[in-house]
Structure formats: structure tokens, C-alpha cells
VMD Tcl script that draws the C-alpha trace (Angstrom):
set ca {
  {-7.27 -16.73 114.16}
  {-6.31 -13.05 114.10}
  {-5.78 -11.61 110.61}
  {-4.03 -8.24 110.33}
  {-3.39 -6.03 107.36}
  {0.26 -7.17 106.97}
  {-0.97 -10.61 105.91}
  {-1.99 -9.17 102.52}
  {0.11 -7.31 99.92}
  {-0.52 -3.59 100.01}
  {0.53 -2.93 96.39}
  {-1.78 -4.65 93.87}
  {0.61 -4.03 90.99}
  {3.21 -6.32 92.57}
  {0.82 -9.28 92.43}
  {1.43 -11.60 89.46}
  {-1.36 -11.63 86.85}
  {-2.14 -15.30 87.52}
  {-2.64 -14.54 91.19}
  {-4.88 -11.59 90.36}
  {-6.94 -13.85 88.09}
  {-7.34 -16.42 90.87}
  {-8.35 -13.66 93.29}
  {-10.97 -12.35 90.85}
  {-12.40 -15.84 90.33}
  {-12.52 -16.41 94.08}
  {-14.49 -13.21 94.66}
  {-16.89 -14.10 91.83}
  {-17.49 -17.47 93.42}
  {-18.37 -15.80 96.70}
  {-20.88 -13.54 94.92}
  {-22.51 -16.58 93.26}
  {-22.53 -18.77 96.35}
  {-24.07 -16.25 98.77}
  {-27.46 -16.10 96.97}
  {-27.54 -19.90 96.84}
  {-26.97 -20.03 100.59}
  {-29.62 -17.36 101.15}
  {-32.40 -19.16 99.26}
  {-32.56 -22.27 101.48}
  {-32.27 -20.02 104.53}
  {-35.38 -18.07 103.49}
  {-37.18 -21.30 102.70}
  {-36.39 -22.75 106.10}
  {-37.55 -19.58 107.85}
  {-40.82 -19.62 105.89}
  {-41.38 -23.26 106.77}
  {-40.68 -22.54 110.43}
  {-43.46 -19.92 110.58}
  {-46.81 -21.80 110.69}
  {-49.77 -20.34 108.74}
  {-52.55 -18.71 110.75}
  {-54.94 -21.29 112.18}
  {-58.49 -21.46 110.83}
  {-59.84 -20.40 114.20}
  {-57.72 -17.25 114.08}
  {-58.88 -16.43 110.56}
  {-62.47 -17.10 111.57}
  {-62.23 -14.77 114.55}
  {-60.63 -12.12 112.37}
  {-63.44 -12.37 109.81}
  {-66.10 -12.17 112.51}
  {-64.51 -9.16 114.19}
  {-64.21 -7.35 110.85}
  {-68.00 -7.41 110.47}
  {-67.75 -7.76 106.70}
  {-67.18 -10.36 103.99}
  {-66.82 -13.96 105.10}
  {-67.78 -13.09 108.68}
  {-71.34 -12.46 107.50}
  {-71.38 -15.81 105.73}
  {-70.26 -17.62 108.89}
  {-73.20 -16.20 110.84}
  {-75.63 -17.11 108.06}
  {-74.27 -20.67 108.07}
  {-75.22 -21.06 111.75}
  {-78.84 -20.20 110.99}
  {-78.89 -22.53 107.98}
  {-77.54 -25.28 110.21}
  {-80.39 -24.66 112.66}
  {-83.04 -25.07 109.95}
  {-81.23 -28.09 108.51}
  {-81.43 -29.67 111.96}
  {-85.20 -29.18 111.91}
  {-85.48 -30.82 108.49}
  {-83.30 -33.72 109.63}
  {-85.19 -34.06 112.93}
  {-81.76 -33.92 114.58}
  {-82.04 -32.71 118.16}
  {-78.29 -32.55 118.74}
  {-77.75 -30.42 115.66}
  {-80.48 -28.02 116.71}
  {-79.05 -27.75 120.24}
  {-75.52 -27.17 118.92}
  {-76.61 -23.89 117.34}
  {-77.08 -22.39 120.83}
  {-74.50 -21.73 123.52}
  {-74.57 -23.21 126.99}
  {-76.49 -20.16 128.17}
  {-79.33 -20.76 125.74}
  {-81.02 -17.80 124.09}
  {-83.46 -14.97 124.70}
  {-86.65 -15.29 122.62}
  {-89.32 -12.78 121.77}
  {-92.39 -14.21 120.04}
  {-94.01 -11.12 118.56}
  {-97.23 -13.02 117.78}
  {-97.40 -14.76 121.15}
  {-99.85 -14.02 123.95}
  {-97.77 -11.25 125.49}
  {-94.87 -10.72 123.08}
  {-92.36 -10.28 125.90}
  {-88.84 -11.64 125.93}
  {-88.04 -14.82 127.82}
  {-84.86 -16.79 128.37}
  {-84.72 -20.44 127.37}
  {-82.00 -23.01 127.89}
  {-80.37 -24.83 125.00}
  {-82.14 -28.07 126.00}
  {-85.52 -26.35 126.24}
  {-85.09 -24.87 122.77}
  {-84.16 -28.23 121.26}
  {-86.93 -30.08 123.12}
  {-89.52 -27.56 121.98}
  {-88.50 -28.16 118.36}
  {-88.74 -31.92 118.86}
  {-92.24 -31.58 120.38}
  {-93.32 -29.73 117.26}
  {-91.68 -32.33 115.01}
  {-93.36 -35.11 117.01}
  {-96.73 -33.64 116.08}
  {-95.67 -33.04 112.47}
  {-93.20 -35.83 111.60}
  {-93.14 -34.92 107.91}
  {-92.31 -31.25 108.53}
  {-90.31 -29.54 105.82}
  {-88.86 -26.03 106.19}
  {-88.15 -23.95 103.11}
  {-87.39 -20.28 102.52}
  {-89.02 -17.38 100.79}
  {-85.77 -15.59 101.58}
  {-82.86 -17.56 103.01}
  {-80.74 -16.51 106.01}
  {-79.19 -13.11 105.30}
  {-76.96 -11.18 107.66}
  {-77.38 -7.41 107.93}
  {-74.87 -5.52 105.81}
  {-73.73 -3.00 108.41}
  {-70.29 -3.57 109.95}
  {-71.74 -4.00 113.45}
  {-74.93 -5.77 112.36}
  {-74.77 -9.40 113.51}
  {-78.47 -10.15 113.02}
  {-79.44 -12.82 110.49}
  {-82.96 -12.68 109.04}
  {-84.80 -15.62 107.46}
  {-88.30 -15.65 105.92}
  {-89.38 -19.28 106.12}
  {-92.40 -21.51 105.68}
  {-93.25 -25.03 106.91}
  {-95.35 -27.71 105.29}
  {-96.46 -31.13 106.50}
  {-99.32 -32.83 108.34}
  {-100.43 -33.01 111.96}
  {-100.16 -36.78 112.08}
  {-98.35 -37.48 115.34}
  {-99.26 -37.41 119.03}
  {-97.19 -34.89 120.95}
  {-97.49 -33.32 124.41}
  {-100.50 -35.55 125.02}
  {-102.51 -34.15 122.13}
  {-103.93 -36.58 119.59}
  {-103.35 -35.80 115.91}
  {-106.17 -34.34 113.84}
  {-104.66 -34.96 110.42}
  {-104.86 -31.32 109.38}
  {-102.26 -29.87 107.02}
  {-99.35 -27.88 108.37}
  {-99.05 -24.57 106.58}
  {-97.32 -21.94 108.68}
  {-94.77 -19.27 107.88}
  {-92.86 -16.52 109.55}
  {-89.82 -14.33 109.77}
  {-87.18 -14.87 112.41}
  {-84.28 -12.62 113.32}
  {-81.31 -14.42 114.89}
  {-78.50 -12.65 116.73}
  {-75.36 -14.75 116.19}
  {-72.38 -14.16 118.48}
  {-68.68 -14.16 117.59}
  {-68.62 -17.70 119.04}
  {-71.10 -18.60 116.26}
  {-73.98 -19.33 118.61}
  {-77.54 -18.00 118.45}
  {-78.11 -15.78 121.49}
  {-81.36 -13.95 120.63}
  {-84.39 -14.73 118.45}
  {-87.23 -12.44 117.45}
  {-90.07 -14.41 115.82}
  {-93.06 -13.17 113.82}
  {-95.17 -16.13 112.65}
  {-98.45 -17.94 112.20}
  {-99.37 -21.02 114.26}
  {-100.26 -24.62 113.49}
  {-103.48 -26.26 114.69}
  {-101.42 -28.34 117.12}
  {-99.90 -25.20 118.66}
  {-103.35 -23.64 118.98}
  {-104.43 -26.73 120.96}
  {-101.68 -26.43 123.55}
}
mol new
graphics top color blue
foreach p $ca { graphics top sphere $p radius 0.5 }
foreach p [lrange $ca 0 end-1] q [lrange $ca 1 end] { graphics top cylinder $p $q radius 0.2 }
display resetview
């Protein structure tokens, strides 16, 4: 429908007062109705836009290198130690990526770095737990991520108690107490997997017998 100017009176004074009143009321109604129409429109647009997914927020926090991103890395290391306390091989293995990790045992025979697969890392823990079935890990200082923006290393000062009461790796138990401690630095990736470990520690009697 084409509407041209000649459809409307050009001289407002010629319009009867009742008509002017109806025109005023009509325009007022339009002013009131438009906001009411706008509100549900905004609501529908907001509902149509999904909130950011947790994985996106997690990646954002990790990339920022501050705040909750530090806590996420610390949680991975806590999960690793919890797996040891629970004697849960799968939980221990899940803390490492498919490529395993690079380990440097500062107190070892040569102190050089070596690569180990995820399965090897989990199996090594289970060998130790087989010799010391009542092992309990606690902390002098719990897992703490470095405060620098680009520092993704998590440090934990831990100690283990228990008894050498199980046969493991062919070595008979001697019944001696387990009392070892150490400090481990874990490099945790943006995928929340441990990729490097630097260990400074003492050794159990079972380990000395290997």
C-alpha cells in the first residue's frame, strides 16, 4: 500500500478537537507499546546466545597465566598424589598425557633427564605401593604454582609414611618403616597434563634394594 502526503490533512487547525485527542492517544500508545515489544526481543536474543562453555573458560584462564589458571594446574598435581593415596593406577596415569613425561631425579645415580611413558610412570608407582601397601602421602607444603604469568611449574614438598610389608619386583619385605620425603616440581601443560618432573628426594629401603 502506497501512502502519499495527500492522504493526511496538511492544516492541523482544521482537525476537530476530538480527532486531535484520538491522534494524541494513538501516538502515546505507540510510545508505550514499543518498549514492551523491545523487552521480549532482547530477552529472546540473550537466550539465543549460549554462555561460554567451561572448556573455553578453562582455556582462557590457563592462557592468562594468573588467577584460576594457577589453581587448575595445582589441582592436577593434587589429583596425582590423591591417586597414590588411593592406590588408583588409572587416576595416576590420567595425570599424564599420551606422550608421558620427562623426569629428572636429582638424587638418582646420574641425575640426567629421561623420558617415560604414561604406563611406565603409573606402573612404577604401583610397584612402590606394592612394597608399601599402607603408604600415605602428606605435605609439608602443598602443590603451589609459580606466581609469574608464564610460570606453569607446580612445586610440592611431600613426605611418605608406611611400612615395607609387601613383596614387589621380586624383593621380599623386610618390615622396615617407610619414612621418605622430597620436593617435586611438576610442569603442567595447558591441556592439564604433567609433562616434566624434577624430583629431589630420599629413598626407601625397598628402593635401595632394587
